[in-house]
N, C-alpha and C positions, 0 to 999 in steps of 0.2 A: 405206383404213386410215390411221389418224392417224400423225403423226410420233412417233418414240420418242426418249427421252432418250439422249444419247450416253454419259453416265456412268452405267452400270447400277448401280454400287456405291452411288450416292446415291439410287437409286430404291427406295423402301420400299413397293412395291405387293404383294409376294408374301406367302406365309404361312410362309416359312422364315427363321428368325433364327439358324440354326446357323453356327458358325465353320467355314468350309471347310477350314482347316488341321488341324482336329482331328476332323472328321466325314467319313464316307464320301461318295462321290459321291451327290448327292441325286437326280439324274435320269440314267437309263441311255440309251445309244444305242438308237434305235429305239422309245423310249417315247413314247406319246401323252400330251401334256400340254395345259395351258391356259396361254396366254402373254399378258401385258399388252403392248399396242402402242398408245401414246397413251392415250386415256381408256377404251379398250375392251379386252375379253378375247377372244382368238381360240383356236380349236383349232390345235394345232401338233404337230410330231413332231421329237424330238431327233435330229439327224443325226450330230453329233460332240460329244465331251466333252473339255474341256481343263482339267486340274487345275494351277493355279498355286501358287506358294508361299503365297500368302495369299488365294486366291480360286478360284472355279470358273467356267468359262464354258461355254456351250452354244450350238452352232450349230443353229438351228431353222428348219424349213420350215413356213410357215403353210398348213394344209390348205385346198385350194380356191383358193389364190392363186398368182400367177405366182412362179417361182423368184427373180425379181428382188427379192422382199421377204425372201428368206432372210437371216439375220443372226446375229451372235454376241450373246448376251445373258447377263446375270448371273443367278444363281439367284433373286434377289429378283424377277425378272420372270416367274418360272414358278410354276405351281400343279400339284399332282397332279390327274389326271383322275378325280375322284370325283363322286358324285352331289351332295354338298354344294357343291363348287366349281363344278359345272355350273350349279347353282341360283344361285350367286353371279354367275356369268358372265351368265346370263339377266337377272337383276335389274339389274346394272350397265349392260349394253348397252341394256336397255329404258329405263333412266333417262337414258342419254346421248341416246337417240333422242328422248325427250320434251323434254329440255333444248334440243336442237338445233332442234326444231320451235318451241319457245317463243321462242327467241332470234331465229329468222328471221321471227317474226311470223305464223306459220301458225296459223289458227284450228282448232278441233276439227272444223269442217265440212270444211275442206280436207283434214285428216288422214283423215277417213272416206272420201274419194274414192279415196285410194291404198291403203285397207285391203285391197282385193281382192288386190293383189300381196303385201302384207306378211303377211297371214294365211296365204296359200297357201305363201309361202316358209317360214313358221314350221312349216307342216304337213310340209314336206319335211325339216325338222330333227327331226321325230318327236313333236311335241306331239299329245296325244290328248285326247278328251273325258274329263272327270272322271266317274267312275262311282260311285254311292252303294254303300257296303258291302252285300254280300248280293245285289246285282243283277248278273246276268250282262251283260257289255258288249254282247253282240249284241242284248239286249232293249231297249237304250236307243236303237237306231238305227231311225228310222222311214223309210218310203219317200220322204217328202217332203224328207228331208235328203240323199238321193242326188242327186248332180249328174248330170243326163242329158246325155251327150255323144254326139250323133248322129254316127256314123261314115259317111262317104259310101260308096255302093255300090262304087265303084271300089277304095276302100281295104279294104272288107270282103273283096272278092275277093283282094286282096293278102294279107290275113291267112290266107285259105284256102290259097292257093298256098304261103305260107310254111310252114304246118303240113304240107302235103303233101310239100314238099321235104325237110323235116327228119325227120318221123316215118315217112313211107312210103318215101321214096327214099334215105334215109340221107345226104342232102347237107347241107352247112353253108355259112353265109355266110363268105366268105373275109375274114379280118381281117388288118390293120386296115382299116376301111372309110373310103372317101372319097366323098362328104362324111361325116364322123362326126356324132354328135349335136350336139356343140359347134358345128360348122360350120353345121348346119341352124338352130340357135337364132340364130346370128349373122346368117344370111341373112334370117331372119324379122324380126329387129330392124331390119336395113337396109330391108327391105320396108315395115315400118310407119313408119319414119322418113321415107321418101320419100313415102309415101301421106298421112301426117298432118302432115308438115312439122316434126315434133318427136317425141321419144321420151318417152312418159308413164312416170312412175315405176312405175305399177302393171304396165305391160307388162314392164319390166325385172325386177321382183320375181317375176312369174309365170314368166318364163323361167328365173330362178334356181331357182324351186321345181320346175319340170319337170326341170331338170338334177339337182337334189338327189334327187328322187323316183326318177329313173331309176338313178342310181348306187347308191342304197340298195336298191331293189327288184329290180334285175336278177338277182343271184345267188339270191334267194329265191323270186321270183314269175314272172320273165319268161323263164326258160330251160327248154328241153326237156331231158330226161335226157341225150340224145345230145350236147348242147352243153356239158355241164359240164366235161369234160376240156379242151376248147378254152378255156373261160373261165379255168381255173386256169393254163393255159399262157400266156395273153395278159395277164392282169391280175395284176401283181406289184408289190410295193413300194407306191409312192404313185400308181400309174397309175390314173386315173379311167376307168371304163367308157365315159363319154360322149366320151372322146377316141379310143376304139378301135372301138366299135360304131356302127352307122348306123341308117338309117330303118327297116330290117326289124324290129329289136328295139325301137326307140323306139315304133313304132306299137302294139306289144303293150301298152305302158304304158297307153294310152288305154282299153284294154279293162278294165284293173284299176282305173283312177283312181276311178270312181264308188264302188267298194267302199272304197278307201283313204281317200277324202275324207270318207266317212261317219263316220269316227272323229275328225274335226277339228271343233272348235267354230267354225263360221262362221255369221254372220248370214244370214238369208234373202236380203236385198238383195244382200249380197256374193256369195252363192252364185249368184244370177242373173247378175251381172256376170262372174263367173268362168266360168260355163258359156258365155256369149257369146264370151269371149276364147278359150277352148279350142276352140270350134267354128270360130272364124275361123282358128286355127292349123291345124286339120285340113284346112280348105279350101285353105290355103297348101300343105300337103303334097300334096294331091290335084293341085293345079295344077302341081306340080313332080315328079310321080310318076315320070316317065321319067328324071329326073335323079337323084332321091334313092334310088330302089329298084333292086336288081339284078333282071335278067330271069331269071337262073338261078343256082343255087348250085353249089358244087364238091363232088365226091365225096371223102370222107375215109376213108382205109383203116381197116377195122375196124368202121365204123359200120353197114354193111349187115347184119352178123351179130348186132348187138345187138338185144335185145328192144325192141319198139315201146313208145313212151310211152303211158301211160294217157290 
């Protein structure tokens, strides 16, 4: 994240010109907003509000960033979280990325090499294919656009055992898990760094994409019915699922990824590179199966009497 101006009152980046002394509080505690930080705009959450005699200040947490980045900002640094402002965020951040590459002397050829990670990370943020009016989205997806991610036999058995523990035996993964998803991603990054002698930008972006996909898809796609109560008990406030759940739930994501990525506009060459990197990641999980995965789950009161999942 870039450095921010210390004098927020002199920063005219926001879309609010209201006089705080005569206007109500512009942003409420707990409200999700967009915040300027340096030359870019980030998603944030208002933690505290302070109304001064001639100004308003907001203590914000940048979503997905360490709490060390939390700070007090003026209203001029914040934007309402609307579709229009999200579009503004995407355009500005894209422009900043292009300017940065131009200034550093990177050619378009070099940029295309790292597009594997960039496009995948964008996918995790929710970008989808553009669909022509009157055409159902599912009709625009061809089989050749599906990323084929071969899951090793050992991990397929892990998925079967996982299903059996939860749906048949009424057992759940004890949370929080250690290592959690974030830990596993960090371990893989260290592994690639030692093996390759450096960390490629595309690897870092792909891991960010995996984390983003996991956090967003877990409550909607990756949980069995018997696990939903546990999810609501564990994931509160700004807690990211990737810091609580582990390999058991993370592996389920790779079953869903081909379908999810089918909605993302990715070039064929990029798709092949992405498939290769995801396959390598699964091999890494298989090599560390005894460390990453639980051998048994715990019985949770009340689960055994619930109806089985479909």
